C-alpha positions as CSV (number, residue, x, y, z in Angstrom):
1,M,259.0,158.2,-43.2
2,L,256.4,159.9,-45.9
3,R,257.1,163.1,-47.8
4,I,254.5,165.7,-47.4
5,L,254.7,168.2,-50.0
6,L,252.3,171.2,-48.5
7,I,250.4,173.8,-50.6
8,N,249.4,176.5,-48.9
9,D,249.6,180.6,-49.8
10,T,249.6,181.5,-45.6
11,A,252.5,180.8,-44.3
12,K,252.0,181.3,-40.5
13,K,249.6,178.3,-40.7
14,V,251.9,176.0,-43.1
15,G,254.8,177.0,-39.9
16,R,253.3,175.0,-37.2
17,L,251.6,172.1,-39.6
18,K,255.3,171.9,-40.7
19,A,256.7,171.8,-37.0
20,A,254.1,169.2,-35.8
21,L,254.5,167.2,-39.0
22,T,258.4,167.3,-39.0
23,E,258.2,166.8,-35.1
24,A,256.3,163.3,-35.8
25,G,258.6,162.3,-37.5
26,F,257.7,163.1,-41.4
27,E,259.9,165.2,-44.3
28,V,258.0,168.6,-45.5
29,I,258.5,170.1,-48.9
30,D,257.2,173.5,-47.7
31,E,255.6,175.2,-51.0
32,S,254.2,178.3,-49.7
33,G,252.4,179.3,-52.8
34,L,249.6,177.7,-55.5
35,T,251.3,179.7,-57.8
36,I,254.2,176.8,-58.6
37,D,253.6,174.5,-61.5
38,L,252.2,171.6,-59.7
39,P,252.6,168.9,-61.7
40,A,256.6,169.5,-62.4
41,R,256.6,169.7,-58.9
42,V,255.6,166.6,-57.9
43,E,257.4,165.4,-60.7
44,T,260.4,166.7,-59.0
45,V,260.0,165.6,-55.6
46,R,258.3,162.7,-55.5
47,P,256.0,163.3,-52.7
48,D,254.4,160.4,-51.1
49,V,251.5,162.6,-49.9
50,I,250.4,166.3,-51.0
51,L,248.6,168.8,-48.7
52,I,246.7,171.8,-49.6
53,D,244.7,174.8,-48.1
54,T,241.2,174.5,-49.6
55,E,240.5,177.2,-47.3
56,S,243.2,179.8,-49.2
57,P,241.7,182.8,-50.7
58,T,243.3,182.2,-53.9
59,S,242.3,178.0,-53.6
60,T,240.0,177.1,-56.4
61,I,238.6,173.6,-56.2
62,P,235.8,172.4,-59.5
63,T,232.2,172.0,-58.5
């Protein structure tokens, strides 16, 4: 079973995605914001996959 960490600051989208992933048999670790200390959180929960909403208003992606 894959453990998935969701990073998203719009809870309505996360809820639907989380439900679909859970229904498909994945273990979802839900975080509803980008203000967390991501490296520390990853070290603590040790997810197999990290999904980040790149269209969130507060997301920044290096160019």
